[in-house]
C-alpha positions in Angstrom: -4.4 -2.7 -12.9 -4.8 -2.1 -9.2 -5.9 1.1 -7.5 -3.6 1.9 -4.6 -4.8 4.2 -1.8 -2.7 6.0 0.8 -4.1 7.4 4.0 -2.9 9.9 6.6 0.9 10.4 6.8 1.4 7.7 4.1 -0.5 10.0 1.6 1.6 13.0 2.6 4.9 11.1 2.2 3.9 9.3 -1.1 2.6 12.6 -2.5 -0.7 11.2 -3.6 -3.9 9.9 -2.2 -4.4 7.3 -4.9 -2.9 6.0 -8.0 -3.6 3.2 -10.6 -0.7 0.8 -10.8 0.0 -1.7 -13.6 1.6 -4.6 -11.8 2.1 -8.4 -11.9 3.1 -8.5 -8.2 1.9 -11.8 -6.7 1.6 -10.4 -3.2 1.2 -7.2 -1.3 4.9 -7.4 -0.2 6.0 -7.6 -3.9 3.8 -4.6 -4.7 5.4 -2.7 -1.9 8.8 -3.3 -3.4 7.6 -2.0 -6.7 6.0 1.1 -5.1 9.2 1.9 -3.2 10.9 2.3 -6.5 8.4 4.9 -7.8 9.8 7.9 -5.9 11.7 8.9 -2.7 8.3 9.7 -1.2 7.0 6.2 -1.8 10.1 4.7 -0.4 9.8 6.9 2.7 6.1 6.1 3.2 6.7 2.4 2.9 10.1 2.2 4.6 8.9 0.8 8.0 6.1 -1.7 7.4 5.7 -2.2 11.2 4.0 1.2 11.1 1.7 0.3 8.2 -1.5 -1.7 7.8 -2.9 -2.9 4.5 -6.3 -3.8 3.2 -7.0 -5.7 -0.1 -10.4 -5.0 -1.6 -11.4 -3.3 1.7 -10.5 -6.3 3.9 -7.6 -6.2 6.4 -4.7 -8.3 5.0 -1.1 -9.3 5.7 1.8 -8.3 3.5 2.0 -11.9 2.2 -1.6 -11.7 1.0 -2.0 -12.7 -2.7 -3.1 -10.0 -5.2 -4.5 -12.3 -7.9 -7.8 -10.7 -8.8 -7.5 -7.8 -6.4 -8.8 -4.4 -7.5 -7.7 -2.2 -4.6 -4.9 -2.1 -2.1 -5.0 0.5 0.7 -2.1 1.5 3.0 -2.8 3.2 6.3 -1.4 3.7 9.8 -2.5 1.5 12.7 -5.9 2.4 14.1 -6.2 3.5 17.7 -9.2 3.1 19.9 -11.1 5.9 21.5 
């Protein structure tokens, strides 16, 4: 079981801020494919991964990052400085 978090416009499009997901996905990319199938909102939120950043267990990660042993995956828009 992995806790999936969505921030900013990803939360709005997915229709939820967090959800628990039962998955055997080996990587973040495989999890994204599963999530896209959950609803139109999920598909829209995760349609353009160039506009999405990901963290696995609160550490920035790439979409090819393994999920073995992970407890949390967070999706959020790129950060801007200021």
